[in-house]
C-alpha positions as CSV (number, residue, x, y, z in Angstrom):
1,M,-0.8,1.6,6.2
2,P,-1.0,5.0,4.5
3,I,-4.5,5.5,3.1
4,D,-5.5,6.7,-0.4
5,P,-8.3,9.2,0.2
6,V,-10.0,8.4,-3.1
7,S,-10.3,4.6,-2.7
8,D,-9.7,4.1,1.1
9,G,-7.2,1.5,-0.1
10,T,-3.4,1.5,0.1
11,W,-0.3,0.6,-1.9
12,I,1.9,-0.6,1.1
13,A,1.1,-2.1,4.4
14,V,2.4,-4.3,7.3
15,N,0.7,-5.9,10.3
16,D,1.8,-7.1,13.7
17,A,2.3,-10.7,12.4
18,G,5.2,-9.3,10.4
19,L,3.4,-9.8,7.1
20,A,4.1,-6.9,4.6
21,A,2.7,-6.2,1.1
22,A,3.3,-3.7,-1.6
23,L,1.2,-3.1,-4.7
24,L,2.4,-1.5,-8.0
25,N,0.4,-0.6,-11.0
26,V,1.3,-2.5,-14.2
27,N,1.6,-0.3,-17.2
28,L,1.7,-2.7,-20.2
29,G,1.9,0.0,-22.9
30,P,-0.2,0.0,-26.1
31,G,-0.8,-3.2,-28.0
32,N,0.2,-5.5,-25.1
33,G,-3.1,-7.0,-24.2
34,G,-4.7,-6.6,-20.8
35,T,-8.2,-6.0,-19.6
36,K,-10.9,-6.0,-22.3
37,E,-13.6,-4.5,-19.9
38,S,-13.6,-1.6,-17.5
39,P,-12.6,-2.9,-14.1
40,T,-14.9,-2.2,-11.2
41,L,-12.6,-2.2,-8.2
42,S,-9.6,-0.2,-7.0
43,R,-6.4,-2.2,-6.7
44,G,-5.7,-0.4,-3.4
45,T,-8.5,-2.3,-1.8
46,I,-6.6,-5.6,-2.0
47,L,-4.0,-4.8,0.6
48,P,-6.3,-4.1,3.6
49,K,-7.8,-7.5,3.1
50,L,-4.4,-9.1,3.2
51,M,-3.6,-7.4,6.5
52,L,-6.3,-9.5,8.2
53,C,-4.1,-12.5,7.5
54,S,-1.6,-13.8,10.1
55,T,0.6,-15.9,7.8
56,L,1.9,-15.7,4.3
57,A,0.2,-19.0,3.4
58,E,-3.2,-17.5,4.4
59,A,-2.4,-14.3,2.4
60,K,-1.5,-16.4,-0.6
61,R,-4.9,-18.1,-0.5
62,V,-6.6,-14.7,-0.5
63,C,-4.5,-13.6,-3.5
64,V,-5.1,-16.7,-5.5
65,A,-8.9,-16.2,-5.1
66,I,-8.7,-12.7,-6.7
67,D,-10.6,-12.2,-9.9
68,P,-8.1,-10.2,-12.0
69,R,-10.8,-8.9,-14.3
70,Q,-12.2,-6.8,-11.5
71,Y,-9.1,-4.7,-11.2
72,P,-6.7,-2.7,-13.5
73,P,-3.4,-4.6,-14.1
74,F,-1.2,-4.8,-11.0
75,Q,1.9,-6.3,-9.5
76,L,1.8,-7.4,-5.8
77,A,4.6,-8.6,-3.5
78,V,3.7,-10.2,-0.2
79,I,6.5,-11.1,2.2
80,D,7.2,-12.5,5.6
81,D,10.7,-13.2,7.1
82,R,11.2,-16.2,4.9
83,R,9.5,-15.9,1.6
84,I,8.2,-13.5,-1.1
85,E,5.0,-14.3,-3.0
86,Q,4.7,-12.2,-6.1
87,F,1.5,-11.9,-8.1
88,R,1.1,-10.2,-11.4
89,S,-2.1,-9.5,-13.3
90,D,-2.6,-8.2,-16.8
91,G,-6.2,-7.6,-16.2
92,M,-7.2,-11.0,-17.5
93,A,-5.1,-13.6,-15.8
94,L,-3.2,-13.8,-12.5
95,R,0.3,-15.3,-12.3
96,N,2.0,-16.3,-9.0
97,D,5.7,-16.8,-8.4
98,G,7.2,-17.6,-5.0
99,M,10.8,-17.4,-3.9
100,R,12.8,-17.9,-0.6
101,L,14.3,-14.8,0.9
102,D,18.1,-14.8,1.1
103,D,20.9,-12.2,1.3
104,R,20.0,-10.7,-2.1
105,A,18.2,-7.4,-2.5
106,Y,15.0,-7.4,-4.5
107,M,13.5,-4.6,-6.7
108,F,10.0,-4.2,-8.1
109,T,9.3,-1.1,-10.1
110,S,6.7,0.5,-12.4
111,S,6.0,3.8,-14.3
112,G,3.1,5.4,-16.0
113,L,5.5,5.9,-19.0
114,G,5.5,2.1,-19.4
115,D,7.2,-0.4,-17.1
116,A,9.5,-1.7,-19.8
117,F,10.8,1.9,-20.4
118,V,12.2,2.3,-16.8
119,E,13.0,-1.3,-15.9
120,Q,16.5,-1.5,-17.4
121,P,18.0,1.8,-16.2
122,R,16.5,1.4,-12.7
123,R,17.7,-2.2,-12.5
124,E,21.2,-1.2,-13.5
125,L,21.3,1.5,-10.9
126,F,19.9,-0.9,-8.3
127,D,22.7,-3.4,-9.0
128,Q,25.3,-0.6,-8.8
129,I,24.1,0.7,-5.4
130,M,23.0,-2.5,-3.7
131,T,26.4,-4.2,-3.3
132,P,26.7,-7.3,-1.1
133,S,29.3,-5.8,1.2
134,G,27.6,-2.4,1.9
135,D,25.2,-1.1,4.4
136,R,21.9,-2.3,3.0
137,I,19.8,0.4,4.8
138,A,22.0,3.2,3.6
139,Q,22.0,1.7,0.1
140,Q,18.3,1.4,0.0
141,D,17.9,5.1,1.1
142,A,20.4,6.2,-1.6
143,F,18.5,4.3,-4.3
144,H,15.1,5.8,-3.4
145,R,16.6,9.3,-3.3
146,H,18.4,8.9,-6.6
147,S,17.5,11.1,-9.6
148,W,19.4,11.5,-12.9
149,P,19.5,15.3,-13.6
150,D,19.1,14.7,-17.3
151,R,16.5,11.8,-17.0
152,R,14.3,12.9,-14.1
153,H,11.3,11.4,-15.9
154,L,12.5,7.9,-15.5
155,S,14.4,8.3,-12.2
156,V,13.6,6.4,-9.1
157,C,12.8,9.8,-7.4
158,M,10.9,10.8,-10.4
159,E,9.5,14.1,-11.7
160,R,8.0,15.1,-15.1
161,A,5.4,17.6,-16.2
162,E,2.3,15.6,-15.2
163,A,3.6,13.5,-12.3
164,R,6.2,13.2,-9.6
165,T,7.1,11.0,-6.7
166,V,4.8,12.1,-3.9
167,S,5.6,9.8,-1.0
168,H,8.0,7.3,0.4
169,T,7.4,4.5,3.0
170,V,9.9,2.3,4.8
171,I,9.0,-0.9,6.7
172,D,11.3,-2.5,9.2
173,I,10.4,-6.0,10.4
174,E,12.3,-7.2,13.5
175,P,11.7,-10.3,15.6
176,D,9.8,-8.4,18.3
177,R,8.4,-5.4,16.5
178,V,7.3,-3.9,13.2
179,V,8.0,-0.2,12.3
180,L,6.4,1.7,9.5
181,T,7.7,5.2,8.6
182,Y,5.8,7.3,6.1
183,V,7.3,10.3,4.2
184,P,4.5,12.5,2.8
185,D,6.6,13.8,-0.1
186,A,9.5,12.7,-2.3
187,P,12.2,11.1,-0.3
188,D,14.7,13.8,-1.1
189,R,12.3,16.6,0.0
190,A,10.7,16.0,3.3
191,Q,11.2,14.7,6.8
192,P,9.3,11.5,7.8
193,L,6.3,11.6,10.1
194,A,6.6,9.9,13.4
195,P,7.1,6.1,12.9
196,I,4.2,3.8,13.7
197,E,5.4,0.8,15.8
198,L,3.6,-2.5,16.4
199,V,4.6,-5.1,18.9
200,R,4.6,-8.6,17.4
201,P,2.6,-11.2,19.2
202,G,4.6,-13.3,21.6
203,A,7.4,-10.7,21.9
204,S,8.9,-9.9,25.3
205,P,7.5,-6.6,26.8
């Protein structure tokens, strides 16, 4: 997992059991409810706890026990090779939805401008790029590198006066190994660092 130097937490992680998780901020916008008290914990501290789990069911139990009032609003996706468990907190309540993985591609997104502001244009772009008959890896890379010249503020590879995309992480989960590749800059700007590879328990040497 890449580490946030401020919180010692992370926003994306994977372990040698093939359990992966990604956390996004939830930006509700003014007048949409949310936490009524100042949260005391960083959202990034949730994922390292999940990486101690060996199954999705175990990770789900950890997530269900989270007190959402202790964290700013967040969206969390936890997956194995069969299912996605999605958790969404508005700072007061935690909602869980599970779904079986299939041949579809899934997108989760957020923005400090307001999640609702970027959801539709990014979703439309995602549906255009992620076609069923194409190379999914190449499509995924193209999506994360995409930027509208006239709408860079809401692009996937985003840039505006006070913020920009600063990193990119790819996780590949295979039957015998897990590979995490971290790019310490926007995906269209820098070369990735050396991949980190984990051997999955029970895999042939």
